[in-house]
N, C-alpha and C positions, 0 to 999 in steps of 0.2 A: 641853016641851024634853027631847030625849033626851040622856042622860049616858052616854058610852062606859064600858064595863066594863073594868076593869084586865086581865083575862085575854085579852080579844080584842085589845087593843093590843099585848100582849107577843107574841101569836102572829103578828101581822102583822110585827112587827120581826124576829122570828126567821126568818120566811120570806124577808124581804128580805136578811138577812145570808147565809143559805144560798145564795140565787140569786147574790148578788154574789160569794161565794167560788167558786162553780162557774164563773162567767164569768171571774174572774181566773185560775183554774186552767186553763181551756180556752185563754185567750189566752196564758198562759205556755207551755203545751205546744205550741201552734202556733208560738210564737216560737222555741222550742228546735228543733223539727223543721225549720223553715225555715232557721235558722242552720246546722244540721248538714248540709243538702243541699249536694252538690258543684255547682260552677258548670256550666252547660250546655256540652257538648262543642262546639268550633267545627266548622263545616261545611266540607267540602272537595268540590269538584266532581270526581266520579268520572272524568269524561272528560279531566281535565287531569293525572291521575297515571298512572304506569306501574306496573301490578300484575303480579307474576310468581309462579309456583308453585315451591316448593322440590321438588327432584327428587333421586333417588338413581340412580346409574349411572356409566358411564365419563365421564371428563372429560379433554379434550385441552387442555393448557396451551399457550397461544400468546402471542406478542407481535407487534405490528404497527408498521410504520413506513412512511414515504414516502421516495422516493429517485429515482434516475435510472439509465438504462442507460449504461454506460461501456465503451468498447472495451478489450479485454485487451491488444491490440497497438496502441500509439500511437507515432508517430515525429514529433518536432518537428524541422523543418528550420531550422537556424540559419545565420547568415552567418559565414563564416570570416574575411572581411575587410569593411571598410567599402566603400560604393559607392552605386550608384543602380540603379533598375529600368529596363532598356532595353525589355523585352518580356514580356508575360504570355502564356504559351502555353496554360495550362489554368485553368479557374475551379472554385470549390468545387462538389462534386457529381460531378466527373469521375472515372471509374475509371482507375486508374493501375497501371503495372507498375514493377518496381524501377528500370528505366532510362528511365522516362518523364520528359521535361523539363517542368518546371512554370513556371520563370522563367528569363529570360536577364538577367544582371546586367552592369554595366559598371564598370570601374576601370582606367584606363590604367597606374597605378602597378603594379598586380599583373601586367599583361602585360609591362611593362618589366622588372620584377624577375625574372620567369620567363626572359626572354631573356638577361638578364645572368647568371643562375645557370647556364644552359645553356652559355654561352660559357666561364665559369669552369671548368665541368666538363671541357669539351673541352681547355682549356689544361692542366688538372691531369693529364688522361690522357696528353697529349702529353709533358709533363715526365716522367711516370712511364716512358713507353716509351723516351725518350731516355736516362734514367738507367739503365734496365735494360740497354740495349744497351751503354752505356759500361762498366758494371760487368761484364757478361759478357765484354767484350773484355779487361778487366784480368784476369779469371779465366782466360781462355784463355792469356794471356801467362804467368801464374803456372804454369799446367799445363805449358807448354813449358819453362819454367825448371826445374820440378821433374823433368821427364823428362830433361833434360840432366844435372842433378845425380845422378839415379839411375843414368844411364849411366856417368858419370864414376866413381861409387862402385863399380859393378860392375867397370869396366875396371881401376881402380887396385887393387882387391882381387885380381883375376886376375894382374895384373903382380907384385904382392907374392908371390903363391903361386909363380909361375914363378921369380922371383929367389931365393926360398927353396930351391927344388929345385936350381937351378944352383949356389947357394952350397954346398950339401951335396956337390956333385961337384967343387967348386973351380974352377968356370968364371967366377964373378964374385966381386968383393971384398966384404968385409963392409960397406964404406961404401955400395956400390951397393944392397945388400940393405936397409940402414937407410933410404936415401933412398926406396926403393920402398915400405917399410912406412909411412913418414911421409906419403908421397903418398896411400896408401890410407886412412890415418886422416883426413887432411884432406878427402878426397873424401866419406868417410862422414859427417863432421861437417856439410859443406856440404849433403849430401843431407837430413839431419835438419832443418837450418835451413829448407831449401826446403819441406819437408813442413809445418812449423809455419806458415811464411808463407802457404802455400796454404790451410791450414785457417783461419787468421785472416782471409784474404781472403774465404773463403766466408762466415764469420760476419758480417763487415763488410758484405758484399753483401746478405745477408738482412736485416740491421738497417736499412740505408739504404733497401732496397726496402719494408720494412714501414712505415717512417716516411712515405715518399712515398705508399704505398698508403693510409695513414690520411688523408692530405690529399685523395687522390682520393675516398675514401669520404665524407669530410665534404662535399666539393663535390657528390658524387652525391646525398647526402641532402638538401642544400640545394636542388639542382635539382629533386629529386622533390617536395619541399615546395612549391616555387614553382609547379611544374606542377600540383600538386593545388589550390593556391590559384586558379590560372587555370582549371582544369577546374571548380572549384566555382562559377564565374560562371554556369555552366549548372546550375541547381538541379534535381536529379533526385529522384524520390520515394523511392527506396531500398527500397521494399517494395510488395507488391501490396495494393491496397485502394482507398479512396475519399478524394479530397482533401476535407478537412473545412473548413479555414479558410485564407484568404489575405488578410491585412490590408494589403496593399500595392497601390499603383497605379503606373502607368508614370510614370517620372521621379522618384519618391519616393526620398529619400536614407535610408540606414540605416547603422548602426554595426556593428562586429564583435560577434558574439554575439546580434544581434537575431533574434527568431523571424520567419522568412519564411513558413512554412506549416505546417500540421499534416495528417498523413496517418494514417488508421486503417483497420483491417480490420473492416468492419461485420458480418462473418459470425461473429466471435468476440466476444460481448458478455458483460458481467457486470453485476450490479445492485449499486449502492451505496445501501444502505438506512440511513436515519437513525432510530434508536430512542431513545426517551426514556431518560435515564440511570438513572431509577428502575426501568425494566423490563429493562435490559440485563445485569443482574448474573448471570443464569443462562444466557446465550447462550454456546455453545461451538462451535468448528469441527467440522464434520461433521453438525450438526443439519439435518434436512430443512427445506425452505422452499418457498414458492410466491410467484411474482412475477406480479402482475396488471398487464398492459400496457394494459388497457381494450379490448383487441382479442383477448384470449385469456390464459390462465393458463399459465405456464411453470414446470415443476418445477426444483428446484435444491437446493443445500446450502450451508451457511455455510462459506466458505473462509478468512475472516480477520475478526478483531474488532479494531478500532482501540483501542489502549491508552489513548488520551487522550479527553477530553470536550470538545466544542466547542459552545458555545451551548446547553448543556443536553442534547445528544444524543450518542450514540455511533454512529460509522459502522461498518456491518457489510457486508462484501463477500459476495455470494451468487454462486457459480458456477452457471451455467445448464446443466442436463443435458438438458432437453427441447428440442424444435424451436422455433425462434422464429416467432411469428405474423407475418402480413403487417403491414407498417408499423413493425416494431421497428427502431429506429435509435438511434445515439448521442444522449445527452442527452434521451431520451424520459422523461417523468415516469411513475413506476410506484408501485404499492403492494406492499409486501412483508409476508408473514406467515411467521413462523418458529415451528416446533413445538419446544417445550421439553421436554415430558414427557407421557406417557400414563398417566392414573390410572384404574384399573379399576373400583373400587367406592367412591364417595364421595358425600356429600350436598352438593349445590351449588344455586346459584340465580343468576339474572342479576346482573351486577355493579351495585351501587348507585351513585348519583350521587356519594356521598362514602364513603370508607372504603378504606384500603389493605390489602393482604394482611398476615396475622399481626397484626391489630388487633381491638379490641372497639368496636362502635358500637351506637347505638340505631336500631332499625328498627321501623316500624309494621306490626304483624301484624293481619290482618283476623280479626274474630270469625267463628264458623261461619255466621251469617246474612249476613255480608258488608256489614252496614250500618254497623258501627263498626270502628275499628282502634286497637289499643292498642300503645304503645311497649314493646318488649322489648330486652334487651341480647343481642347476638349476637357470638360470637367467630368471626372470619374466619380462613381458612387461606390456602392457595395460590391464586393468581389466574390467570386467562387474559384474553383480549381482552374477551370479553363475559360471562364467568361467573366465579364465585369459590366456593371451598370453604367449607362451613359446618362448624365444629368443635363448636359448642354454641349453644343458644338457639332453634333451629328444628328441625323434623323434616319428613321428606318429606310433601308434601300441604299444608303451610302456605302460605297466600297472604300476600304482603308487598308493601309499597309501596316501590319502588326510586327514585322520583323525589326531587328535592331537597325535603325537608320542614323545612328549617332555620327557616322562619318560624313553625313550631309547636313550637319547642324548649321553650317554657315550659309546654306541656301534654302529658300522657301519653296522651291519647285524643282521637280526631277522629271525626266522623260523615261518612259518604259519602252524597251525595245522587244 
């Protein structure tokens, strides 16, 4: 029977302890390394993201909006009085001249009122003529009376002078001289009175004629108004252009002030472009613009910016300076592009899905090998329709992902397959 030696048993125990320690150390190191490893980067399909390259060079700042073509010259034809439609002469689309009749309306009261006003005018004119003749006759009688008084005055004055000479020679008595002088004074007074009466009669004649003339003018104005009401029953275009709308039918009733038709000049159009309120702050009158009619692009410039905001947009009027393409007509839907500013040497990239101008956002920048993309903080500057200025965080030549990456906000690195 073999009996183990004490030295051999201790050696085996020592060996086992060393091996166990090594195993524990290795396991601990592996555990530490594994725990310190970062989680694997999520994978993104390269074909589903938009990748763009940062560039340096000129940048044209633009804003874009949608709108319609609108005539610059529009005339709405409204009803002067109530009535009904008797006849439709022209239909929408017809070319018209200023005197072209579009509608014939009916209203017996208007016709009767015009006839009555015309009769009242004739009566007022007859009364004025009769009064003028009567007053002129009175004035002639006053002129005759004044002439007699003037003659008596001169005759009496001459008689008084003759009596005065005869009295000096002793041929007439003093009493006869005094009677001659009194008669001359009386004739002179009557002459002055007649002159005043004649002047008063003249002023009175003018006043009475002015009063009567005012009545005639009122009657003439009323007759003119009633004639215009009657003439307005034949609705004329009032301008050269094209009949745009006609919302009435034969026999239809309408009230005073109702819109009967709309006429516009199709050769003079402007564009009303609606721009998002967040992009309209830099738009100023005079800035160049382009209007896409989908059948051609027309040059123009901003002529007016609406001061108010409606439904989140600002209306911008663009005056068209270029020739209109075929098919351009009122109410045609168009796209408008307005040039805000030209920047000569800036760093820029395509506009990301999220991120407004003058803000800081996170953008995934591709590694040099293009297999991974790391999130970086980028400061944005001025923006255009499809591009935006880079102030910091990127340099020319960098490739970035511009698509919506919000679902990977919790990670700073993605892998592209």
